[in-house]
RODO-2510 file (C-alpha; in nm, 4 decimals, decimal comma):
residues 576
     n   res          X          Y          Z
     1     m    -0,8078    -0,1758    -0,2805
     2     n    -1,0073    -0,1717    -0,6067
     3     t    -0,7485    -0,3136    -0,8526
     4     a    -0,8186    -0,3237    -1,2316
     5     h    -0,5570    -0,5317    -1,3838
     6     r    -0,4730    -0,5248    -1,7496
     7     s    -0,1722    -0,7139    -1,9096
     8     g     0,1002    -0,4976    -2,0488
     9     r     0,0649    -0,1993    -1,8280
    10     l     0,2253    -0,0642    -1,5124
    11     a     0,0247    -0,0982    -1,1999
    12     a    -0,0019     0,2139    -0,9756
    13     a    -0,2603     0,1476    -0,7169
    14     v    -0,4033     0,3425    -0,4276
    15     l    -0,3411     0,7083    -0,5120
    16     a    -0,0831     0,6189    -0,7609
    17     a    -0,0110     0,6911    -1,1142
    18     a    -0,0612     0,5229    -1,4522
    19     l     0,3047     0,4988    -1,5467
    20     a     0,3913     0,4609    -1,9076
    21     g     0,6167     0,1685    -1,9735
    22     t     0,6656    -0,1836    -2,0901
    23     g     0,5535    -0,5045    -1,9378
    24     l     0,3638    -0,3724    -1,6255
    25     t     0,0048    -0,3504    -1,5264
    26     v    -0,2083    -0,0594    -1,4017
    27     a    -0,4471    -0,0864    -1,1008
    28     a    -0,7308     0,1484    -1,0464
    29     a    -0,6106     0,4472    -0,8357
    30     p    -0,8023     0,6818    -0,6187
    31     a    -0,5907     0,9809    -0,6930
    32     a    -0,4070     1,1890    -0,9440
    33     h    -0,1670     0,9815    -1,1411
    34     a     0,1985     1,0638    -1,1598
    35     a     0,3697     1,0680    -1,4998
    36     a     0,6702     0,8556    -1,4768
    37     s     0,8777     0,6512    -1,7229
    38     d     0,9821     0,2941    -1,6867
    39     a     1,2163     0,0909    -1,8985
    40     v     1,2484    -0,2933    -1,8749
    41     v     1,5276    -0,5038    -2,0066
    42     k     1,5453    -0,8936    -2,0088
    43     l     1,8759    -0,9867    -1,8407
    44     p     2,0976    -1,2486    -2,0130
    45     m     2,1196    -1,4675    -1,7101
    46     s     1,9243    -1,7379    -1,5424
    47     s     2,0421    -1,6557    -1,1784
    48     f     2,1190    -1,3355    -0,9839
    49     s     2,3543    -1,2350    -0,7144
    50     a     2,4142    -0,8577    -0,7181
    51     l     2,3266    -0,5215    -0,8367
    52     a     2,5577    -0,2220    -0,8345
    53     v     2,5175     0,1429    -0,9538
    54     d     2,8119     0,3470    -1,0886
    55     n     2,6783     0,6990    -1,0445
    56     v     2,9846     0,8682    -1,1922
    57     h     2,9443     0,7160    -1,5249
    58     r     2,5658     0,6578    -1,4883
    59     q     2,5661     0,2834    -1,5349
    60     v     2,4361    -0,0221    -1,3778
    61     f     2,6196    -0,3584    -1,3210
    62     v     2,4254    -0,6774    -1,2709
    63     a     2,5759    -1,0204    -1,1877
    64     d     2,4529    -1,3591    -1,2121
    65     s     2,5230    -1,6411    -0,9550
    66     n     2,5566    -1,9667    -1,1363
    67     t     2,7244    -2,1480    -0,8465
    68     g     2,5806    -2,4917    -0,9302
    69     y     2,9112    -2,6198    -1,0764
    70     a     3,2565    -2,5357    -0,9692
    71     y     3,3849    -2,4303    -1,3037
    72     n     3,0880    -2,2417    -1,4180
    73     s     3,1562    -1,9128    -1,5954
    74     g     2,9945    -1,5910    -1,4691
    75     t     2,8308    -1,3016    -1,6329
    76     v     2,8330    -0,9291    -1,5447
    77     a     2,5861    -0,7160    -1,7624
    78     v     2,6376    -0,3387    -1,7837
    79     y     2,3517    -0,1027    -1,8719
    80     s     2,3141     0,2788    -1,9121
    81     f     2,0622     0,4501    -1,6975
    82     t     1,8337     0,4371    -1,9882
    83     g     1,8532     0,0541    -2,0258
    84     e     2,0975     0,0403    -2,3098
    85     r     2,3428    -0,2688    -2,2651
    86     l     2,6925    -0,1318    -2,2715
    87     a     2,8962    -0,4454    -2,2140
    88     t     2,8680    -0,8128    -2,1277
    89     i     3,1702    -0,9365    -1,9186
    90     t     3,2222    -1,3128    -1,8893
    91     t     3,4450    -1,4519    -1,6260
    92     n     3,5667    -1,7903    -1,7625
    93     q     3,5365    -2,0887    -1,5343
    94     k     3,4879    -1,8500    -1,2400
    95     h     3,1352    -1,8024    -1,1143
    96     v     3,0507    -1,4423    -1,0084
    97     s     2,8795    -1,3418    -0,6812
    98     g     2,8863    -1,0049    -0,5245
    99     l     2,9508    -0,6567    -0,6636
   100     a     3,0788    -0,3342    -0,4971
   101     v     3,1585     0,0024    -0,6434
   102     s     3,4573     0,1973    -0,5344
   103     d     3,3972     0,5428    -0,3678
   104     d     3,5219     0,7274    -0,6899
   105     g     3,3190     0,5154    -0,9224
   106     s     3,6377     0,3969    -1,1165
   107     t     3,6096     0,0420    -1,0201
   108     v     3,3608    -0,2369    -0,9624
   109     y     3,4934    -0,5114    -0,7458
   110     v     3,3610    -0,8562    -0,8459
   111     g     3,3580    -1,1675    -0,6243
   112     l     3,4608    -1,4754    -0,8038
   113     r     3,4828    -1,8470    -0,6865
   114     d     3,8524    -1,8168    -0,5557
   115     r     3,9458    -1,4596    -0,6064
   116     i     3,8474    -1,0882    -0,6213
   117     d     3,8706    -0,9034    -0,9499
   118     a     3,8254    -0,5382    -1,0529
   119     i     3,6441    -0,4115    -1,3526
   120     d     3,7356    -0,0716    -1,4833
   121     t     3,4063     0,1270    -1,5174
   122     t     3,5223     0,2981    -1,8442
   123     t     3,7013     0,0317    -2,0334
   124     y     3,5428    -0,2786    -1,8669
   125     q     3,8833    -0,4416    -1,8509
   126     q     3,9003    -0,6975    -1,5784
   127     t     4,2098    -0,7137    -1,3491
   128     f     4,3157    -0,9446    -1,0665
   129     v     4,2878    -0,7883    -0,7090
   130     a     4,3406    -1,0759    -0,4533
   131     n     4,3051    -1,4552    -0,4024
   132     t     4,0716    -1,5802    -0,1396
   133     y     3,9411    -1,8877     0,0082
   134     t     3,7286    -2,0910    -0,2309
   135     d     3,3634    -2,0065    -0,2297
   136     t     3,1081    -2,2699    -0,3435
   137     c     2,7926    -2,0852    -0,2263
   138     g     2,8185    -1,7230    -0,3352
   139     r     2,9770    -1,4261    -0,1630
   140     d     2,8721    -1,0713    -0,0832
   141     l     3,0910    -0,7512    -0,1269
   142     a     3,0683    -0,4037     0,0295
   143     h     3,2951    -0,1054     0,0041
   144     s     3,2925     0,0995     0,3209
   145     g     3,5470     0,3430     0,4914
   146     g     3,7725     0,3132     0,1817
   147     q     3,8100    -0,0598     0,2443
   148     l     3,6602    -0,3723     0,0477
   149     y     3,4912    -0,6372     0,2587
   150     v     3,3870    -0,9757     0,1273
   151     t     3,2069    -1,2654     0,2779
   152     t     3,3442    -1,6122     0,2383
   153     p     3,1107    -1,9109     0,3013
   154     y     3,2748    -2,2370     0,3811
   155     a     3,0518    -2,5128     0,2815
   156     q     3,0180    -2,8026     0,0513
   157     p     2,7446    -2,7544    -0,2366
   158     g     2,4080    -2,8172    -0,0892
   159     e     2,5136    -2,7096     0,2576
   160     c     2,5213    -2,3323     0,1783
   161     a     2,2085    -2,2252     0,3704
   162     g     2,3762    -2,3051     0,7014
   163     s     2,7444    -2,2664     0,6169
   164     s     2,9894    -2,1012     0,8352
   165     t     3,0529    -1,7643     0,6577
   166     y     3,3454    -1,5349     0,7435
   167     v     3,3853    -1,1588     0,6764
   168     d     3,7307    -1,0813     0,5107
   169     a     3,8996    -0,7597     0,4084
   170     v     4,1045    -0,7033     0,1146
   171     v     4,4272    -0,5169     0,1893
   172     d     4,7149    -0,4456    -0,0518
   173     g     4,6249    -0,7392    -0,2894
   174     a     4,5523    -0,9941    -0,0164
   175     y     4,2600    -1,1043     0,2027
   176     q     4,2561    -1,0801     0,5732
   177     r     4,0300    -1,2408     0,8215
   178     t     3,8403    -0,9699     1,0301
   179     g     3,7636    -1,2250     1,3013
   180     w     3,3761    -1,1890     1,2327
   181     n     3,1886    -1,4985     1,1241
   182     d     2,8531    -1,6699     1,1731
   183     s     2,6313    -1,9316     1,0163
   184     g     2,4296    -1,8666     0,7066
   185     d     2,4791    -1,6522     0,3878
   186     l     2,5710    -1,3302     0,5693
   187     q     2,4981    -1,0089     0,3758
   188     l     2,6695    -0,6737     0,3817
   189     e     2,5597    -0,3339     0,3000
   190     s     2,7679    -0,0109     0,3142
   191     g     2,6295     0,3261     0,4303
   192     p     2,7089     0,6888     0,5115
   193     g     2,9608     0,7794     0,7845
   194     d     3,1920     0,4869     0,7443
   195     r     2,9410     0,2290     0,8522
   196     m     2,8412    -0,1136     0,7218
   197     l     2,5443    -0,3257     0,7997
   198     m     2,5574    -0,7121     0,8225
   199     g     2,2390    -0,9140     0,8084
   200     q     2,1804    -1,2886     0,8835
   201     p     1,9312    -1,4973     0,6936
   202     r     1,7438    -1,7360     0,8937
   203     n     1,8784    -2,0945     0,8878
   204     a     1,8880    -2,4117     1,0850
   205     s     2,1849    -2,2887     1,3037
   206     a     2,0291    -1,9471     1,3467
   207     p     1,6668    -1,9563     1,4404
   208     n     1,6914    -1,6009     1,5715
   209     p     1,9114    -1,4081     1,3201
   210     f     2,0547    -1,0655     1,3678
   211     v     2,1152    -0,7339     1,2057
   212     t     2,4250    -0,5369     1,3187
   213     v     2,6067    -0,2138     1,2496
   214     f     2,9758    -0,1949     1,1884
   215     d     3,2220     0,1107     1,2246
   216     t     3,4595     0,0828     0,9336
   217     s     3,6536     0,3977     0,9863
   218     g     3,9633     0,2204     1,1468
   219     d     4,1854    -0,0678     1,0637
   220     g     3,9323    -0,3300     1,1802
   221     l     3,5610    -0,3721     1,2069
   222     v     3,4117    -0,2481     1,5260
   223     r     3,0690    -0,3791     1,6057
   224     n     2,8306    -0,1072     1,7230
   225     a     2,4456    -0,1727     1,7571
   226     a     2,3218    -0,5341     1,7157
   227     r     1,9720    -0,6723     1,7444
   228     r     1,7780    -0,9912     1,7308
   229     f     1,4158    -0,9916     1,7127
   230     a     1,2587    -1,2955     1,8705
   231     d     1,0867    -1,2721     2,2108
   232     s     1,1337    -1,4915     2,5109
   233     e     0,9125    -1,7541     2,3451
   234     g     1,1105    -1,7479     2,0358
   235     k     0,8320    -1,5727     1,8326
   236     g     0,8918    -1,2748     1,6046
   237     a     1,2345    -1,3900     1,4731
   238     l     1,3787    -1,2127     1,1760
   239     d     1,3407    -1,3615     0,8168
   240     f     1,6026    -1,1331     0,6599
   241     k     1,5872    -1,0538     0,2829
   242     d     1,7503    -0,7138     0,2519
   243     m     1,8615    -0,4017     0,4467
   244     a     1,9517    -0,0349     0,3682
   245     f     2,0710     0,2874     0,5341
   246     s     1,8670     0,5935     0,4920
   247     a     2,0323     0,8707     0,3005
   248     d     2,1378     1,0491     0,6153
   249     g     2,2347     0,7371     0,7957
   250     a     1,9943     0,7909     1,0755
   251     k     1,7595     0,5000     0,9981
   252     v     1,7952     0,1438     0,8901
   253     a     1,5195    -0,0427     0,6863
   254     v     1,5003    -0,4144     0,6802
   255     a     1,3057    -0,6325     0,4559
   256     d     1,1738    -0,9016     0,6839
   257     a     0,9673    -1,1743     0,5146
   258     a     0,7912    -1,2546     0,8503
   259     f     0,7087    -0,8926     0,9288
   260     g     0,7197    -0,6570     0,6396
   261     t     0,9530    -0,3527     0,6344
   262     r     1,1146    -0,2711     0,9733
   263     l     1,2243     0,0774     1,0240
   264     l     1,5058     0,1120     1,2949
   265     n     1,7066     0,3849     1,4533
   266     a     2,0639     0,3358     1,3229
   267     d     2,2392     0,4276     1,6483
   268     d     2,0856     0,1407     1,8407
   269     l     1,8560    -0,0542     1,6051
   270     s     1,5515     0,0131     1,8206
   271     d     1,2205     0,0567     1,6498
   272     a     1,1696     0,3897     1,5016
   273     p     0,8906     0,5990     1,6486
   274     a     0,6864     0,5733     1,3406
   275     g     0,7113     0,3027     1,0746
   276     y     0,5755     0,2456     0,7279
   277     q     0,2262     0,1177     0,6589
   278     a     0,1909    -0,2663     0,6175
   279     l     0,2647    -0,4245     0,2648
   280     p    -0,0450    -0,5099     0,0788
   281     s    -0,2065    -0,8267     0,2017
   282     g    -0,0402    -1,1251     0,0247
   283     a     0,2885    -0,9415    -0,0326
   284     t     0,6085    -1,0807     0,1358
   285     a     0,9060    -0,8465     0,1806
   286     s     1,2078    -0,9196    -0,0433
   287     a     1,3977    -0,5984    -0,0903
   288     v     1,4436    -0,2411     0,0439
   289     a     1,6283     0,0696    -0,0765
   290     f     1,6483     0,4489    -0,0008
   291     s     1,7043     0,6933    -0,2710
   292     g     2,0277     0,8829    -0,2495
   293     d     1,8456     1,2148    -0,2293
   294     g     1,6571     1,1131     0,0916
   295     k     1,3187     1,1544    -0,0750
   296     y     1,2067     0,8120    -0,1394
   297     i     1,2123     0,4496    -0,0118
   298     a     1,1438     0,1479    -0,2355
   299     r     0,9976    -0,1630    -0,0843
   300     g     1,0135    -0,4796    -0,2955
   301     a     0,7989    -0,7799    -0,2370
   302     s     0,6920    -1,1170    -0,3697
   303     a     0,3186    -1,1386    -0,4504
   304     t     0,0878    -1,2951    -0,6833
   305     g    -0,1941    -1,1730    -0,9157
   306     s    -0,2907    -0,8085    -0,8801
   307     t    -0,1143    -0,7633    -0,5437
   308     p     0,1600    -0,5052    -0,5737
   309     d     0,5194    -0,6262    -0,5850
   310     l     0,6824    -0,2822    -0,5456
   311     l     0,5950     0,0256    -0,3513
   312     v     0,7685     0,3653    -0,4004
   313     q     0,6945     0,6249    -0,1380
   314     p     0,8245     0,9172     0,0647
   315     a     1,1140     0,8045     0,2915
   316     d     0,9626     0,9986     0,5804
   317     p     0,7060     0,7712     0,7346
   318     a     0,5132     1,0826     0,8677
   319     d     0,4477     1,1768     0,5106
   320     a     0,0979     1,0364     0,4273
   321     t     0,1401     1,0646     0,0599
   322     p     0,0287     0,7210    -0,0767
   323     p     0,2858     0,5170    -0,2659
   324     l     0,3202     0,4234    -0,6180
   325     e     0,2406     0,0561    -0,6372
   326     f     0,3685    -0,1710    -0,9198
   327     v     0,2336    -0,5048    -1,0073
   328     f     0,4743    -0,7359    -1,1897
   329     e     0,3318    -1,0325    -1,3747
   330     g     0,4538    -1,2724    -1,6531
   331     s     0,6804    -1,2872    -1,9270
   332     l     0,7213    -0,9108    -1,9873
   333     d     0,8256    -0,8043    -1,6455
   334     g     0,8755    -1,1114    -1,4019
   335     d     0,6610    -1,1944    -1,1084
   336     r     0,8357    -1,0470    -0,8052
   337     v     1,1250    -0,8357    -0,6876
   338     a     1,4314    -1,0600    -0,6288
   339     p     1,5742    -1,0424    -0,2747
   340     r     1,8329    -0,7683    -0,2539
   341     g     1,7419    -0,6573    -0,6029
   342     m     1,7038    -0,2927    -0,5766
   343     e     1,9345     0,0082    -0,5927
   344     w     1,8854     0,3872    -0,6502
   345     s     2,0921     0,6412    -0,8354
   346     a     2,2567     0,8828    -0,5930
   347     d     2,0425     1,1645    -0,7103
   348     g     1,7272     0,9696    -0,6655
   349     s     1,6184     1,0071    -1,0229
   350     r     1,6052     0,6303    -1,0966
   351     l     1,5333     0,3144    -0,9200
   352     f     1,6774    -0,0094    -1,0586
   353     a     1,4915    -0,3128    -0,9653
   354     v     1,5649    -0,6757    -1,0609
   355     t     1,2623    -0,8915    -1,0771
   356     t     1,2365    -1,2713    -1,1412
   357     n     0,9768    -1,5240    -1,2435
   358     t     0,8066    -1,7808    -1,0259
   359     f     1,0710    -2,0383    -1,0785
   360     g     1,3632    -1,8079    -1,0270
   361     n     1,5383    -1,8775    -1,3667
   362     q     1,4645    -1,5597    -1,5512
   363     y     1,5417    -1,2086    -1,4644
   364     w     1,4508    -0,8417    -1,5820
   365     l     1,5973    -0,5144    -1,4902
   366     h     1,3345    -0,2288    -1,4387
   367     i     1,4581     0,1328    -1,4565
   368     v     1,1895     0,3421    -1,2995
   369     q     1,1939     0,7282    -1,2990
   370     p     0,9767     0,8547    -1,0182
   371     p     0,8228     1,2130    -1,0873
   372     a     1,0688     1,4723    -0,9686
   373     v     0,8190     1,7521    -0,9554
   374     q     0,5133     1,7916    -0,7409
   375     y     0,2127     2,0119    -0,8203
   376     d    -0,0318     2,1826    -0,5941
   377     v    -0,3942     2,0562    -0,5681
   378     r    -0,6835     2,2646    -0,4354
   379     l    -1,0313     2,1646    -0,3094
   380     d    -1,3112     2,4106    -0,3382
   381     g    -1,3966     2,5469     0,0088
   382     t    -1,7658     2,5686    -0,0381
   383     p    -1,9197     2,2300    -0,1166
   384     t    -2,2952     2,1908    -0,1437
   385     h    -2,5382     1,9070    -0,0812
   386     s    -2,8774     1,7849    -0,2079
   387     p    -3,1510     1,7386    -0,1287
   388     a    -3,1623     2,0571     0,0674
   389     q    -3,3048     1,8826     0,3701
   390     a    -3,0970     1,5760     0,4370
   391     v    -3,2981     1,2921     0,5912
   392     a    -3,1709     0,9937     0,7933
   393     g    -3,1644     0,6831     0,6004
   394     e    -3,1976     0,8422     0,2621
   395     p    -2,9299     0,9134    -0,0151
   396     l    -2,7398     1,2480     0,0291
   397     s    -2,4924     1,4001    -0,2173
   398     v    -2,2136     1,6379    -0,1239
   399     r    -2,0671     1,8048    -0,4178
   400     g    -1,7545     2,0104    -0,4687
   401     r    -1,4684     2,0882    -0,7111
   402     l    -1,0923     1,9958    -0,7311
   403     e    -0,8353     2,1946    -0,9080
   404     y    -0,4712     2,0889    -0,9906
   405     d    -0,1559     2,2236    -1,1341
   406     g     0,0622     2,0485    -1,3864
   407     p    -0,0198     1,8053    -1,6533
   408     a    -0,3475     1,6279    -1,6781
   409     p    -0,3320     1,2773    -1,5048
   410     a    -0,3505     0,9617    -1,7102
   411     e    -0,6283     0,8209    -1,4923
   412     p    -0,9136     0,9970    -1,3079
   413     m    -0,8301     1,1646    -0,9756
   414     k    -1,0173     1,0565    -0,6685
   415     v    -1,0935     1,2114    -0,3322
   416     t    -1,1696     1,0396    -0,0051
   417     a    -1,4363     1,1431     0,2378
   418     t    -1,5510     1,0817     0,6092
   419     r    -1,8476     1,1646     0,7905
   420     t    -1,8438     1,2651     1,1622
   421     d    -2,1615     1,2708     1,3788
   422     a    -2,2578     1,1810     1,7300
   423     n    -2,1558     0,8210     1,6636
   424     g    -1,7944     0,9234     1,5644
   425     t    -1,6167     0,9288     1,2277
   426     r    -1,6872     0,6942     0,9419
   427     d    -1,4783     0,6329     0,6303
   428     l    -1,7057     0,6756     0,3277
   429     g    -1,4416     0,5624     0,0700
   430     t    -1,3099     0,7194    -0,2526
   431     f    -1,4935     0,9116    -0,5175
   432     t    -1,3873     0,9814    -0,8685
   433     v    -1,3154     1,3409    -0,9856
   434     r    -1,4673     1,4146    -1,3197
   435     e    -1,2767     1,5794    -1,6119
   436     d    -1,4277     1,9225    -1,5163
   437     g    -1,2944     1,8857    -1,1738
   438     s    -1,6336     1,8175    -0,9989
   439     y    -1,6824     1,5287    -0,7645
   440     t    -1,9797     1,3779    -0,5658
   441     v    -1,9533     1,2181    -0,2363
   442     l    -2,2447     0,9816    -0,1927
   443     d    -2,3686     0,8822     0,1511
   444     e    -2,6716     0,7753     0,3548
   445     p    -2,6635     0,9320     0,6971
   446     d    -2,8222     0,7234     0,9658
   447     l    -2,8397     0,9551     1,2520
   448     v    -3,0470     1,2669     1,3075
   449     g    -2,8535     1,5750     1,3915
   450     d    -2,5415     1,7487     1,2450
   451     a    -2,3205     1,5457     1,0164
   452     t    -1,9898     1,7006     0,9110
   453     y    -1,8351     1,5818     0,5870
   454     t    -1,4540     1,6042     0,5424
   455     v    -1,3197     1,5617     0,1862
   456     s    -0,9576     1,5045     0,1273
   457     y    -0,7028     1,4587    -0,1475
   458     l    -0,4081     1,2730    -0,0220
   459     g    -0,1699     1,3420    -0,2989
   460     d     0,0761     1,1159    -0,4752
   461     l     0,4438     1,1313    -0,5936
   462     t     0,3469     1,4055    -0,8342
   463     h     0,0629     1,5923    -0,6541
   464     r     0,0847     1,7276    -0,3064
   465     p    -0,1913     1,6679    -0,0654
   466     a    -0,4695     1,9360    -0,0712
   467     t    -0,6128     2,1124     0,2377
   468     d    -0,9181     1,9240     0,3595
   469     v    -1,2522     2,0862     0,3162
   470     t    -1,5574     2,0266     0,5419
   471     h    -1,9278     2,0715     0,5071
   472     t    -2,1887     2,0289     0,7722
   473     v    -2,5359     1,9108     0,7004
   474     s    -2,8255     1,9133     0,9328
   475     v    -2,9930     1,5701     0,9067
   476     g    -3,3601     1,5472     0,9944
   477     k    -3,6053     1,2777     1,0443
   478     a    -3,7592     1,0815     0,7483
   479     a    -4,1177     1,1457     0,6776
   480     s    -4,3947     0,8882     0,7261
   481     s    -4,7547     0,8942     0,5983
   482     i    -5,0791     0,7180     0,6411
   483     a    -5,3389     0,6857     0,3623
   484     l    -5,6968     0,5687     0,4473
   485     t    -5,9752     0,4323     0,2248
   486     a    -6,3093     0,4528     0,4083
   487     p    -6,6865     0,4209     0,3003
   488     a    -6,8860     0,7407     0,2890
   489     e    -7,1670     0,5691     0,4815
   490     a    -7,2002     0,2644     0,6976
   491     s    -7,4619     0,1187     0,9398
   492     m    -7,4471     0,0260     1,3141
   493     s    -7,5680    -0,3293     1,2068
   494     t    -7,2929    -0,3944     0,9536
   495     g    -7,0125    -0,1998     1,0966
   496     v    -6,7368     0,0077     0,9520
   497     e    -6,4262    -0,1229     0,7705
   498     i    -6,1343     0,1132     0,6852
   499     t    -5,8354     0,0058     0,4899
   500     g    -5,5132     0,1898     0,4614
   501     t    -5,1427     0,1963     0,3771
   502     f    -4,8517     0,3132     0,6095
   503     t    -4,5306     0,4339     0,4487
   504     a    -4,2066     0,5244     0,6269
   505     q    -3,9226     0,6742     0,4249
   506     g    -3,5513     0,6556     0,5026
   507     k    -3,4201     0,3687     0,7044
   508     a    -3,6425     0,0640     0,7461
   509     l    -3,8175     0,0283     1,0718
   510     p    -3,6874    -0,2288     1,3094
   511     d    -4,0370    -0,3622     1,3817
   512     r    -4,3702    -0,3284     1,2110
   513     a    -4,5469    -0,0117     1,3024
   514     v    -4,8420    -0,0102     1,5421
   515     l    -5,1055     0,2533     1,4782
   516     k    -5,3181     0,4172     1,7411
   517     v    -5,6936     0,4352     1,6446
   518     e    -5,9372     0,6919     1,7954
   519     r    -6,3037     0,7350     1,7286
   520     t    -6,4896     1,0521     1,7654
   521     d    -6,8740     1,0548     1,7551
   522     r    -7,1518     1,2648     1,9118
   523     l    -7,0992     1,0807     2,2373
   524     g    -6,7243     1,1886     2,2617
   525     t    -6,3826     1,0510     2,1786
   526     g    -6,2469     0,7113     2,2808
   527     t    -5,9547     0,4867     2,1830
   528     l    -6,0039     0,1613     1,9917
   529     s    -5,7794    -0,1310     1,9838
   530     s    -5,4430    -0,0588     1,7965
   531     v    -5,3733    -0,1942     1,4529
   532     t    -5,0517    -0,3529     1,3421
   533     v    -4,9215    -0,2655     0,9908
   534     a    -4,8550    -0,5688     0,7675
   535     t    -4,5110    -0,6254     0,6193
   536     d    -4,6353    -0,4745     0,2960
   537     g    -4,7526    -0,1548     0,4639
   538     t    -5,1261    -0,2311     0,4565
   539     f    -5,3713    -0,2524     0,7487
   540     t    -5,7428    -0,2888     0,8168
   541     v    -5,9600    -0,1182     1,0965
   542     n    -6,3101    -0,2871     1,1811
   543     d    -6,5470    -0,1144     1,4198
   544     i    -6,9097    -0,1324     1,5248
   545     p    -7,0118     0,2234     1,5634
   546     r    -7,1990     0,2985     1,8876
   547     t    -7,4196     0,5778     1,7599
   548     r    -7,5688     0,7190     1,4513
   549     r    -7,4527     1,0356     1,2456
   550     e    -7,0865     1,1428     1,1660
   551     t    -6,8188     0,9372     1,3144
   552     t    -6,4483     1,0244     1,2584
   553     y    -6,1732     0,7718     1,2788
   554     r    -5,8281     0,9105     1,3500
   555     l    -5,5104     0,6893     1,3002
   556     s    -5,1591     0,8030     1,4262
   557     w    -4,8117     0,6848     1,4575
   558     q    -4,5973     0,8623     1,6999
   559     g    -4,2630     0,8242     1,5091
   560     d    -3,9199     0,7139     1,6371
   561     d    -3,5720     0,8396     1,6514
   562     l    -3,5330     0,8453     1,2803
   563     h    -3,8799     0,9027     1,1484
   564     e    -4,1414     1,1858     1,2028
   565     g    -4,4933     1,0715     1,3158
   566     a    -4,7901     1,0584     1,0867
   567     t    -5,1700     1,1064     1,1276
   568     a    -5,4700     1,0481     0,8908
   569     s    -5,8558     1,0810     0,9495
   570     a    -6,1694     0,9509     0,7828
   571     t    -6,5207     1,0481     0,8539
   572     v    -6,8145     0,7940     0,7974
   573     y    -7,1863     0,8838     0,8119
   574     v    -7,3385     0,6071     1,0395
   575     t    -7,6980     0,4974     0,9997
   576     r    -7,9077     0,2738     1,2077
***
């Protein structure tokens, strides 16, 4: 990936867009660039526990964690879909952890240290719902099947990572134990069809953590599919960071810090037939979320420098449209996507992503609007090439044109190209499309015969992929030449000295050329000793003629697989 990193801009690398917005960085992109908007707000909190979206009133709730002291107050900040802060709710002497929105969008449930409260999504009034066991670590909430579920860790401060955590239900103002529990900070995620996911972060008591699916349609939790990932040798264990159902509920995506993004079949949690491409080198998975309209998946990561921290791409892994890639860096936008820090609006028009700095004590909310419209792109079906006679080992240009609908991209579009010959297919890289739509693919074919060039435009979230165009070129052998410098007259007593230069165009010869030398005089034709060309292309022929009068010296090179042969002659008049 060729990444040009400039502070204060949004990074959209690998066939992505230069997206207008505050506090992001743009990476050089080999494609048309999607026009998208991005708003960034600094969150009034030094910790983070949950993000919830109220689609009915088009607002976002963000909660801090602040569990370091038993009587810390908690903060829930409320923002519009455009980033305007609508309210800041403080829970006095009750730290906050976990948010869940009711099905009708009227209520946001909030997990506190020793109880569950409800926040009215229009008045922001906070009311008591139920007492719970005291939580010193932070709890998670999920609303599924018309029922609110909460986790309750049971641990002393400092022991939270391996604590015993229970899953409780809140029923008629009271909590009820569901009977499900395990070690670690268990995480919940609701999904379509009255189902709920539970994921287990890796901890000392759980070296081989699980992901499982619950049926929440009845009075109690019914566990369906479950999976652990380590093999018989204990390798490949899950390092859980986040999970999400696809919009149709058929798939489950898991952000695994040890693996990347796992795509699983929801019915049995087996690996889906096709998964997503690997995260960029150096990026560690931290969050995952599917858009509510089923179009996109967002994959958050922790990365440094110009390595992308966020990819937004088609949810269908078979769709080869490259992702929009975002680089977050520094005081304007954070350094990485926080674990479990992403949610979409139900209509897929906005992605809400919480980022944090390297130290995890500052937080930002990004509101990203992926392009909703895709435009057609066309590649001219009649490329040309030059020079007219392509030669092995010499530069070749294949030229064509690209046309696109919609607005002009913010960054130059790029095409990709391959060459297919008798040795197979080779990727030639990406090539910039000029403002007038023309592009030039540069290559140096290294094999004699037909070479077929395939030019592609892979598309992005704004532009659809174009139909590939192909162009076949007949590649010939490179020319070679011999130039001689000989005396007009020489004698039999002093001999003949001829100097010369051998030149082979195209690919360099693997070894120095050896020239055949023939002499023709009035006695006939004979072969003299061959001469080896020096590294600078020069050579010398010395001979003692055997007879008087005209003597012709003919030097030749037979050529090789990539070069034509060459000949040259010189005639010397020989005296006694």
